N, C-alpha and C positions, 0 to 999 in steps of 0.2 A: 578348583579353579577360583582364583581371586576375582572379586568384583572389579569393575572398571576403575582404573586409577588407584588401585590398592596393591598391597603386597601380601604374600602368603603369611598367614598368621594374624592378619588384621592390620588396619591402619592404612592411611594413604601413602602412596609412593612419594619419593623425594620431590619430584617435579610438581606434583599436585600440591604438596605442602608448601612449596616455594610460592606457587601462585596464590594460594589462599592467604599466605602471609602478606602479600602485596598484590591485590586483585586489580591492578590498573591495566589498561590495554597495552601500555608501553611494556610492562613486565611480561604480560602474556605473550605478546608478539616475540619478544626476546627469547622467552622460554621455548616457544614453538619453533622458532627458526633454529635454535641451538639443538632442539630435540624433535626433529620432524616426525619421528615414528613413536614418540612417547604417548602414553595414556595420561591425559591431564584432566582430572575431574574438576569442573569449574564452578560448582555451586558455592555461593558465599552469602546468599540472602535467605532469610526465613529460619525456621527452627521453632521448637516449642517455647523456648524462653521469649523469643520475639513475639510469638503468638499470644502468650499470656500478657505481655506488655501492651500489645495492640488491641486486646479484646474490647476495651471501652470504645475505642475509635471505630472498630468494626461494627459494634452494635449501634453506635450513633448513626451510621449510614446504612443500617439495615442488613448487614452481612452476618450470617450465622458463623460464629467461631468454629463450631464443629465441622461445618462444610469446608472452611479454610484449612482445618487440621487434615481433612481428607485430601485437600489439594496438595498439602506438603508431602503427602505420601504418593503423589502423582496419580490419584484416582481420576481416570479420564472423564467419568461422569461428573465428578465434582469440578474439575477444570472447566468443562463445557458449561456447567450451570453458573459458576462464578463469572465466566466470561460473558455469558448472556445477561446476568444481573448487572454487571458493570456497564454494558452497552445500553441496557434499558435505562439506567440512571443517567447516563450521558445524554440519551435522547430526551428524557424528562427535563434535564437542565437546559438543553438547547431550546426546547419549547417555551420554557419559562423566560429565557433570555429574549426570545423573539417577541414575547408578549410585553416586554419592557421592564421586566424585573431585573434588579441589579444586586451585586454583592451576594451572589447565590451561595458561594462556598462559605463565606463568613456567617451566613444565616443558616447554614446546615442544609441548604436546599440542593446543593450540588457536591459531588465527591471531589475533594481536593485532588489536584493533579498528582501530588506526591503520594497519595494513597493508591491511586490507580497504578502509578509506576511501581510501587512496592508490591502490589498484588500480582502484577504481570511478572515482575522479577521472581517472586515466589513460585509462580507456576512454571516458569522456564527453568529455574534452578532445580525444582523438584524432579523435572524430567532428566536432569543430568545426574544428580546424586543417587537416584534410584535406578539409573541406567534404563529407564523406560522412555525411549525417545520418540514414541508416537505422540504427535501433536494434534489435538482435536481441532477441527476446522473452525470452531467457534473462537478458539484462541487466536488462530491465524487472522481471522477477520478483525478481532479486537486489536491485535498488534499492528496490522496494516492501517487501521483507522488512526491509531496513535502516531503513525509515521506519515500521515497526511491523507489517508483515505484512498479510494480507488481512482480519483480524478486528479492524479499528480500532474505536475507541470509537463513532464515529458509525455505523459499520456495525452494531455490536452494538445500539445504540439503535434503529436503523431496524428490525432484525429483531425486536426485542422489541415494538416498536409494531405490526408486522404480526401477530405471534402473539397479542398482546393483542386486536387487532381480530378475529382468527379465533375466539378464545375467546368474545368477545361474540356473534358471529354464531351459533356452534354452540350456545352457552348459550341464546340466544333461540329458536333452532329447537327445542331440547329442551323448553323451557318451553311453547312453543306446542303441543307434543304431550302436555303434561300431565306431563312429567318435570322434577323439580327438580334442576337441574345442581349438582354439587359441585365444589370445587377438584380433588379426586382424579379425578373423572370426566373433567373437561376436560383434566387433566394427562395422563391415559392416552391420550386422543384425539390430543392435540398432541405426545405423546412428550417431555414435560418433567416436572420434578418438581412435586408439589403446592405446595411452598413457592415455586417460581418463579411459578406462577399467582397465588398469594396476593400476591406483591410487585407484580404488575400492577394490583391493585385495592386500594390503601390506603384507609383511612377509610370502609370500608363501601360502596365503589362497586360491588362485584360484583353484588348483587341489583338495584340501581338501573339499571345499564347493561343488564343482560339484560332487565329489564322494558321498557326503552325499545324494544328491537328485536323482542321476542316477537310484537308485533302485525304484524310484517312477514310472518309465516308463518301458514298455516292449521293446523287440528288434525292434519293429516298431515305437517306440517313442510315443506310446499311454499310457495314464495314467492308471496305475494299479488300481484295486479295493482297497479301503482303508484297507481291512482286509489282503491284501497280501503285504502291504508295511512294511518293517522293519524300524520303525521310529528311527531317531537319532537326537539329538538337533542340531539346526543350529546356526552358528555364527550370531550375530546381529549388528555388527559394521556398 
């Protein structure tokens, strides 16, 4: 049985060769759309020639070329170790930057972005050409960090939406108990700043939203039975 993207007798199949000749995303999408069931082996980065060329750069930033060679063979332990080492150097560079130091990459104190990108591409491509598609979680964390980390804009917006909703529920519960909730009061409960709560309720929405849900609770702050609640639509901003 031939390896992925190859033909019997050796060598890559025609569609894989076509992609490797022009590895642009435009060409890949065209090939994939025209050949939806084809095996397309997609590795185009790395190799022993490139490793020999990159050896001085790798040593300059403290990476063992032998470990990178193991990465090119998709050794999961080597991929995990390289991913951790890259993240450790990224952390060191951030700490130096916070301390006021500048021009870190030029001074050899931080890994250049282009080297990080090349190493990640080598790791990903090694998983393709060896057909070993198990991705160590250390590499997942590294790739995610390069894409913006775990606190992406959509994640921030979702978290703010959930906390805004919590503020409405808590505020309505307090109002049902005869307590007029304030921004400062809700901020203390939700462990955020009062100005953050204010931003959740522009244009005077605070009192209106809380009034909408206060009838969900009785005078002790307990949730009423659904049949006893006078439902009114909520704002969804």
